[in-house]
N, C-alpha and C positions, 0 to 999 in steps of 0.2 A: 504494500500500500504506500501511496505517496501523498503527502500533505502539500497541496499546490499553492495555497495562499501564504507564501513565506518568501524570504529574501532569496532562497536558492532557486526560485522559479526562473531566474535569469538563465539557468542552464538550458531551458527549453529553446531559447533563442539560438543556441549553438548545437541544436540537433542531438542532444544527449551525449555530447563529447565527454562530459565529466560525470555522467550519471552512474556509471559502474554497472555491475551485474544485478539482475533482478533478485529481490529477496524472497518473494512469494508470488504465486499465481493463484487467484481466487475467482470464484464465480458467485455473483450476487443474485439471489432469486427471491421472489415474494415469500413472506413468512407462511402464508396458508395457501397452498396451491394444490387443489384436488384434481387438476387435469394431469393426465399421464404425460410425461415428457415426449413419448413417442407420438402422441396425437396433437401436441401443442403446435399452433401456428406461430412461428417466431417472427416478429416484426423487428428486423435489425435496425431500421431507421428510428423506430420508437425507442429501442434500447439505447441507441447512441444518444438521442436527445435526453433520455432520462438520466443517463450517466454523465453526460457532458456537463462539466462544471467550468464556468467562466468567472474567474476572480476579478475583483475591482481593477487591479493593475492591468490585466489583460484586456478587460472591457474598455478601459480608457485608451489603451494602445491601439485597439482596433477602431474605436470611434473617431479618434484623431487621424486615422489612416497613416500611422507611422509604418515605415517599411518593416516587413517581417524577414525578408532575405535581401542580401545585397552582395555585389561583387565589384571590387575596386582594387586595382585597375582591371580593365578588360584584358583578357588573355586570348590570343589568337593562335590556334594550332597551325604550324607551318609544315606543309608536306614537301617531300622531295623524292627524287627517283633517279635511277641510272639513265643514261642516254636511251631514248626511244622505249622506255618502260613505264611511261605515265599511264595512269588509270583512265579508261574510257568508259563512259556510262551510256547505255542504250537500252531500249525495251525489247521484249521478245519479238515484237512485230516489225522492228526496224530492219531495213536491208543493210547488211554489213558493208557493202561497197559504198552505199550512200553515207553511211556513218563515217567511214574512213576518209571520205572526201570533204567532210566538214572542216572549215578553217579552224574552228576552236579546238579540234581534236589535237592538233599539233602543239597547242599552247596550253601549259598548265600554270598553276601558281608559281611553281619553281622556275620554269623556263621564262615566264614573264618577268620574274625578278631579275634574271640576267639580262633580258632585253631592256628593262628599266635602267639598269646600270649604264647602258650605252646612251640613254637619253638624258638622265639627270646626273650632273657631275658630283652632287653631294652624296650620291650613293657609293662612291669609291672608298669612303672612309667608314662604311657600315657593314657589319656582318649580316647574315640572313636574319638572325633573331633581333638585331637592333634596327633593321630596315623598317619594321612595322611601326616603330615609334615616330617615324617621319613620313611614312607613306601608308596608303590604304589600298587594299586589293579590291577591285571591282570584278566580281565573279562573272557577271553577265557579259562583260567585254573582254575578259581574260587579260586584264592589264592592271598596272599599279599607277596611282596618281598621288601627288603630294597631299598630305593630311592637312586639313584646315581647322579641325577642332578635335578635342578629345585626346586621350592618351591610351595607348595599347602596348602591351609587352608581348613579345613573340616567344613561343616555345616549340622547338623542333620535336616532331613526333619521335617516339622511342622505337628503335629497332634493336634486336638482340645481336650479339657478336656473331651468331651463327649465320647471319645474312651475308657475311663476307664483304664484298666491295661496297654494298649499301651501308654497312656499319662504318666503314672507313670514310665513305663520303660524308656521313654525318659528322664524324670527328673533324674533318677538314672544314666543314661549314661553320664550326664554332670559332674558327680563327681566321678564315679567309675573308677579306674585305673587297667588295665591289667587283666580283668576277663577271666577265661578259660571256663566258662560255665554259664548258666542262674542262677544257684544256687549262684555263686560268686557275681552276680549283686544284689541278694536279701540278701546278707550278710553285716551286719553293726556291727562293733566292735566285730567281731568273733561270731556273733549271726545270724543264718539264719532265715529269716522271711518267712511266707507262701505266701506272695503276694508282688508285687512291691509297692503297696500302703503302706503296713505296713513298708516296708524298707524305703520309703520316709519319713514317720513319724519319724522313729528311727534316720534317718540322719538329721532331723531338717528341711527338705524341705517342710513339711506340718505342720499345726498348728491347734489344736482344744483344747477343755477343757481337753482331756486326758493328755495333756502336763502338765497342772497345777496340776492335781491329781498325776501325776508322780513326779513332783517337790516336793510335800508334802511327798510323799512316800519315796523319796530319803533322805530328811532331817530328817525324823523321826528316822532314824537309828543311828543318832549321836547327834541330838539336843533335848533340853527339850521341853515340851509342850508350854512354854512361847514363845520361838523363833518360834515354829511352828505357833502359833497364830499370831505373828507379820508378818510372811511370808504370811499367809492367808489374812490378812488385806492389805498387799502390793499388792497381786494379785487382790483383789477387786478394789483397788483404782488406780492401774497403768496398769492393763492388761485388754484386752477385753474379759472378761469371759462371754460367751454367755448364760450359764445356771448356775448361781451362786448356785441355790438350789441343783443342781445335784452334784456339787463339794462339797458342805457342807454335803450332805447325804453320800457321799463316803468317807469323811475324818474326820467326827466329832469325831470318836473314837480316832484318833491320836491327834486331837486338844484338847481333854479332858485330855490328859496326865498330871498328877500332880494335877488335880482338887480334886480328892478323897483324896489324901494325905494332901492337903491344908485344906480341910474341917475337916479331922480328927484332925489336929493340932488345928484348931480354936475351935472345939467343945470339945476337950479333950476326945474324944471317940475313942479309938484305933481300935475297930472293926466296926466302922460306915460303913453302906452300903447304896448306893444310886442307885435308879432306873435309867434306861437309859434316861427317860424323865427329871429327876432331873439333871443328868449329862449334858445333852444337854442344859438345861436352864442355868446352872452355866457357861458352856463354852460360851454361847451366851453373858452372862453378861461380861465376861472377854474380849470378842471381842468388845463389845460395849464400854468398857472403853478405849481400844486402838483406836477405831474409834473416840471417843470424843477428844482424844489428838490431832488428826489430823483435828479437826473441821468438822468431818463427823459423820454419824450415820448409823446403820444397817437399819434404816427406809428408807434410800436412795436406798435400795435394797429390794423391797417389796416381792420378791420370797423367801427370807431368813426369817425364823421366828424371831420375836423380843422377847427378854427375858420377861417372865411373871413377873409382879410385880417390874420391874426395874424402879427406879426413878433417873433421871439425877441429879448428885451431885450438879451442879450449876443451879440455876434458873435464868431466864432472858437471857441476851445477853452473849453467850459463848465467843465471841471475846473480849468483855470488861472485862469479868471475867479473861481471860487468861493474859491480859495486866496488871491487878492489882494483880496478884498472886505472885508478887515478895516479897522477905523477906526485908521489909523496914529497919529493924535495921541493917541487914548485908550490905545493900546498903548505909546506912548512914555512916557506918565505911569506906566502900570503897571510898565514895566520899571525906571524910575528908583526906584520905591518898592521893588520886589523886590530890586534890586541893592544898595540901601542896607542891606537886612536880611541879606545873605549873610554867613556866617562866613568866616574866612580859608581854611578848608579848602574851602568851596564856591566861593569866588572863584578859587582855584587851578584847580579843575576847570573852572569856567566859562571861564577864560582859555585853558586847553588846548584845549577844544573850539572856541571862537571863533577861535583862531589857525588851526586846521586848516580851518575854513570860509573864513576870509578869504584864506588862501594857496592855496585850491583844490587842496590836495595830497591830499585824501582821508584816510581813516582809519577804523578800527573800534575803538570803545570800549565798555567794559562798566562801567556805574555800579553799584557794589555797595554796598548798604546793609546794615550789619552786623545791624541789627534795625529794627523799625518806629519811625518818628519821627525818622529821620536827615535828612529833608528832600529825599527823592528827587523827590517830586511838585513840591516848591517849585523844584527845579532845572529840571524840565521847563518849568514856567511861565516861568521867567526866560529860558531859552534861546529858547523860542518867541516871547515878546514882544520880545526883543532883535532877532531877525531879521525878524519880521513887521512891526515898526515901520519897517523899511527896505524894505518891500515885497518881501522875499525869501520864497521858498516853503519852508515847514517842514511835513513830514508827520508827524503824531503818531498812532501806532497802538499797540495793545496786543493781547496774545494772547487776552484775554477781553473780552466786551462790557461787563461791569460795570467792569472796569479802564479801559476806554477813556473812560468817562464822567468820569473824574477828570482827563483830559487836555484842554487847550484845543483844541477842534476835533478831538477824538479819534475814531478809527474802529477797528474790529477789523482786524488785519493781513490776515486772509483776504479780507475784502471789499475792502479798499483796494488790495491787490496782486493780487487774483484768484488766490490760492493754491488749487490744486485740493484736493479732499477725496475720498478720502484722499490724503495726500502720500507719494509713493514715493521711492526712492533717486535716481532719475533724472528726477524731475518738474521741470517748469518752470511758471512762472506763465502764465496765459492773457492775455498782453499781446502785441499784434502791433505790428510796426514801422509807424509812421505813425498809430497810433491816438491818441485824446486822452490816454489814460493814459500811453502811451509818451512823448508830448511833455511831459506834466506831470513825469514822472520825470527827463527831461533837464534841466529847469529847476529842479529841487529842489536846495536848498543843504544841507539837513539832514534826516535821518530819525531820529525818536525811536521806539524800540520798547520799551514797558514790559512787565513780567512776561514777559520773554523766556525765563525758566527753565521756564515752563509749556508752551512750544511744542516740538514735535519738531525735531531738528536738520535734518531734511529740508526744513522750511519755510524756514529761512534759506539753505540751499544752493540751493533752487529760486529764491529771490529773487536770490541771487548770480549764478546762471547767466543769469537773464533780464536783469538790469541790465547785466551784462558784454556781452550780445549787443545790447541796445538802444542803450546809450550809445556803445559801440564807440570808446572813446578810444584812438586809435592811439599816442598818446604814452606811455600807461601801461596797456597792455592787460592786464597781469598784476595790476593792483590789484583787491582784492576789491570787490564791489558796484559795478563800473564806475567806481571812483574817487570815489564819493560818500561823504560823511561820515555815518556811521550810529552811533548811540549806543543800546546795549541797556541794559536795567535789570532787576533782579530779585534774588531771594534763593534760593540753592540749598537753604536749610533749609526752604523752603515747598514747596508742591505742585509736583512735577516732572511731565513729560509722562506721560499715562495710556497705558499699554501693556496692552491686555486680555490677561489671562492671563500677563503677562510676569513674569520674575523680577527680583530686585533689580539684577542685572547688566544685564538688558535695559533697565531704566529708566535706569540711569546712562549706558548707551551711547547713549541717545536724546537726552540733554541737549546743549545748545549747546557746552559745554566738551569734548564728545567729537567735535566736528566739525573738519574740516580748517581751518575759518575761525578757530578759536580761536588758532591760531599767530600770526595777524596782529592779534589783539585786545589792546588795552592796558586793563588793569583800573584803574579809578579808584574809590577807596574813600571812603565816608562813615562816620565812626566816632562822631560826636557826636550824642547824643540831644537833638533840639530840644524835644521835649515836656517833658523834665525841666527844661530851662533856662527854659521859658515857664511852668512851674507856679507858681502863687501860694501854694499850700498846701504847707508843708514836709513834713507828714505824708504827704500824697498823693504828693509827689515821692519820698519814701523808699520807700513801698510800691511805686510804679511801678518804681523802680530795682532793688529786690530781685526783683520779678517778672520784669523784663527780663533780669536776670542769670540767673535760673533757666531761662527760656526759651532764652537764648543757650547755656547749658551743655548743655541737651538737644540743641539743634541741632548743637553742636560735638562731641557725643559725650563730654563730660567727666563725665557722671553715672556713678558706679560705675566709675571708672577703676582699673586698665586693663581694656579690653574690646576685642573684635574687631569692633565695630560693632553688636553685639547685646547689649542689657542690659535688665534688668527695672527700669523706672522707677517709683519710689514717688511718687505724687501727694501733695502737701502736704495736710494735713487740712482746711485752710481752703477748699480747692476741692472737697471731697467732701460728698455727702449721705449720712449714715451711718444715719439711722433712717428706715426706710420698709417698707411691706408690698408695694407694687407699684412697681417702679423707674420705669416710664413715668409713672405718676400722680405720683410724687414729683418727678421732674425737671420735669414740666409745672407743678406748683404752685410750684416754686422759681423757674422762669423767668417764668411768667405768673401771679403771685398775683392773686386776685380776678378771674379771667378771666370768670366769668359776668356780672360787673358792668361789665367793661372791654372786652368783645370788640368793641365798635364804636368804641373810642377809638383814633384813629389815632396820637396821640402816645405812647400806652401801647405799641402794637404796633411802632412804627417801629424802635426800637433794641434789639429782643429777638429771639432765635432760638435754637433748639436745634440743635446740630451733631452729625452722626452720620457714620460712615465709609462706610455702604452705603445704597443707595436703599431696600432692604427695610426697614431700621430706620426710615428717614425716613417711609416710607408708614405704618408701624405707629403712629408717634407722631402724624402728621397725622390718621389715621383715628380715633385715640382722642380727640383734641381735638374733632373734628367730631361724635363720638358724644355729646358733652356739650351740643351746640348744635343747634337745628333747622336743617336744611339743604335744599338742592335738588340733585338729581342730574342730571348731564349724561353722555350716552353717546356713544361715538365710532362712526364708520363705518370699518371696517377692510377692506382688500383686499390682494391680492398684485399687485405690479407685473409684469404679464405681459411687458413689454418687456425685463425684466431676466433672464428665464429662457429656457433653450433649448427645453424642452418645457412649454408653459404648461398643457397638459391634465393633466400630472402633479400640479399644485397645485390643480386645481379641486375636489378632494375635501376640501380643508382647510375645516373647518366654521367658521362665523362665531364660535362661542363659543371655538374654539381660538385664532383670531387675536385675539379680544378678551382672552384670558388672557395674551398675550405682553407682557412688560415688559422694557425695556432703558433704559439711560441716554440722555438726550436726547429721549425720546419721552414725551408725556403719557400717563397711564393711560387705559384704556378708560372707566373709571367715575370721574368727578370730582364730588366733593360740595362745594358752595359755599353760602355765605349772605352777605348784605350785611355788610360789615365783615371778611370773611376776608382775611388777608394771602396774596397769591399771588406767584409768580415767573414771569416770562416765560421761555420756552424757545426763543425765536427772535428774531432781529433784525428789527424792524419798521420803525423810524425812529430811527436813532441821533441825528439832529439834535434830536429831542424827548426823548431819553433812553430810548427804547423799544428795548432790546437784550436779548440773552440774559443773564439774571441780574438784570434790573431787578425790584425788589420793588414791588408795588402793593397798594392796598386796594380790594376790590370795593365798588362803589357801586350798581350796578343788575344785576339778573338777568332776562334775557329768553330766549326760546326759541333765537334764532339769533345773539344778540350779548350781550356782557357789558360793562358800564360799569365803569371803574376809574380810580383816581387814583394817580399815582406817589408813593412814599414818599421824597421827596427835596425839600429846600428849593430846590434849583436848578431843578427841573422841576415841582414840585408846584403844585397849584391847578386846572389844567384837567382836565376829565374826558375820558378817551379811550375809544374803543370798539373792542373786539376781536372779530372774527368767528372762526368755525371755519376752520382751515387744514389743508391736507394736509401731513403731516410724515413723514419716514422717517429711520431711523438712518444716519449717515454711513458706519459700518462695521457691516453687518448680521451678527449672530451666528448667523443661520439661513441655510439654502441658498436663500433667496429674499429679496426686498426687500419689507418690510411697509410699506404706505401707510396711515397713520392720519389720518382727518379728525376733528379735535378742537380745542377751544380750546387754543392753545399756552401753557398755564400749568400750574403745579403748586402745590398748597397749600404755604405756606412757614412754618407754625409751626415746623417743623423743616426743615433743609436739609443737604445733604452738605457735607463740608469743602471740596471743590473749588469748589462753588457759592458758598461764603462768601468766597472770595478777592476782595478789593476792597470788601466790604460794610463799612458803618460801623455797628457794633453796640455797645451799651453793656452789655448783659447777655446772656451766652451760657451 
């Protein structure tokens, strides 16, 4: 039963969307009925009128003739077909010959659209779906004419992938603008392809191993064999190559470039000749060396041949070997120089941590810098060089990739400790007893974890459980982290763990100081600003001190005291742009003055960025900047991970343009616009030893169909050109009921970036 005269009656306006399932089904009959149901003459109209109840709110709604149903905006279904396969309608009595001679038979809604593009110049910038917003289709005349009123959106009819070329035609119609014939739809970058499927592949809407072969083919025209081999290793480790042996067979001659010359130099035989088998084996040796540097091996890919007679350079544990590969004499000199520069405050902290390491009594410390410039990174370098110069193992990690680049030998904590994503309350690290990583952790003297305030407390608790299980120190089984000395660092005033849709209390509850581990943590504070002490300009030092105090007061909640943690902060006038017509244009001109003349100047772009709080604003700013400059467009290939859903058939009806429209943090956009000189940011860890991690900023140097050339914006790693292929990426925590797989270049334009991504960046003008 339902009680209609109540506030929830609004549900009826939406056709029971929120009603839920029926609670009971009942039949209402008169109390005294002597007539047998079999002989009763049922008057359904009378029954309806007797049971029909009109409440006052519904009566008023109908008396005033308010609309019951509505549709806004209007949606027009757009039909399409392959050449000469349009639908023809006729009755049973029509003569087929006369039907085929009708003029309107040769014209359909779809072909009329291509004819309209020949007549109306404004159609050249519109896709089929966008065309109906400016034009209206006249069915009686089989033609399109400019729209004079109203607004309509277009939707392409759905066809399944099993329809073959028709499905690929639909994919091309989502991106092709203003075609005048079918051949124009099959044309990509001024190259006409024989089929719509080939055109989809050329446009980046499809992906297979041909793409990786094409990437190597493009790079071979300007890069040496060494860089080709590095790109091949990147493809194996970061891309879903379905048939690695096929890619190897098709490209090994390019990968062998320079091998023969190298062997002639080593053997001092100028006319040395090698067979194809010998060249292949030597090329595989070089590939294996590159794989070993990344803690991987060609043996992880059984379909690719392993080099004959190759002996691994280091025996035993590769991870331990890598951590003890440092030059101890050089580190000893570095430590002496760093230690001599420590302040009394820093020396006290250094002695406390070193005493815990020397006595092997374990301990958990949190190095807290009151603000930027207190020497936290300086302390990490001093501690690492002190222990590594004695051939002890120190693991330096950070919560973000960009922060890990500032640490000596730094890695992200998730990759170093195999922390699962997402990390749950009872998660443990993917570390097995007896593995190389487990043995490395047993011999580790010190763990340094920077930017710990940005990681969820479950990450630290997962590492604690894993270390306690692996190390299994019977003498002190209750010590956190298995009795190892671990030093965290961070600033609670900066970015805290990201909790999608979480409240303020949810975010606070996710931080490290809300974990049970915080009870055993000793806080060590750095309070002196080293940048002020090292400043040579008294005016600059005063300005920096005043700005630091204002930032510190904001972080401590001292602005507009007393307050309950919520206060309206007044930004000082010197930090504001007050005169502008377009705010986006004004902030771009302020941050990037003379951009049209300087857009290829790496030094000009290196220390500048616009910071925003949301990815939507970042995209708006980046798109606006690129609209001022000529660019090239790259499209992604999107799909649903069917292994992650229970009923894969339920998601087959998701159209490609719907998947293309999805955006979320951590994924590149479906449509990326680039040009040579554009600053971009990596969205994935590729090779941290070379500075290629999530958050690294680069300058685009080359644009090709399947690969992008770029150079790192950092003095430490700058100089060499690196090559980035398209990779398959998916969000770690999907906001949808399915997992989206997006094959796209793992980058985003970084004229503007989110505040979270700016953590660890060195910027002079923001």
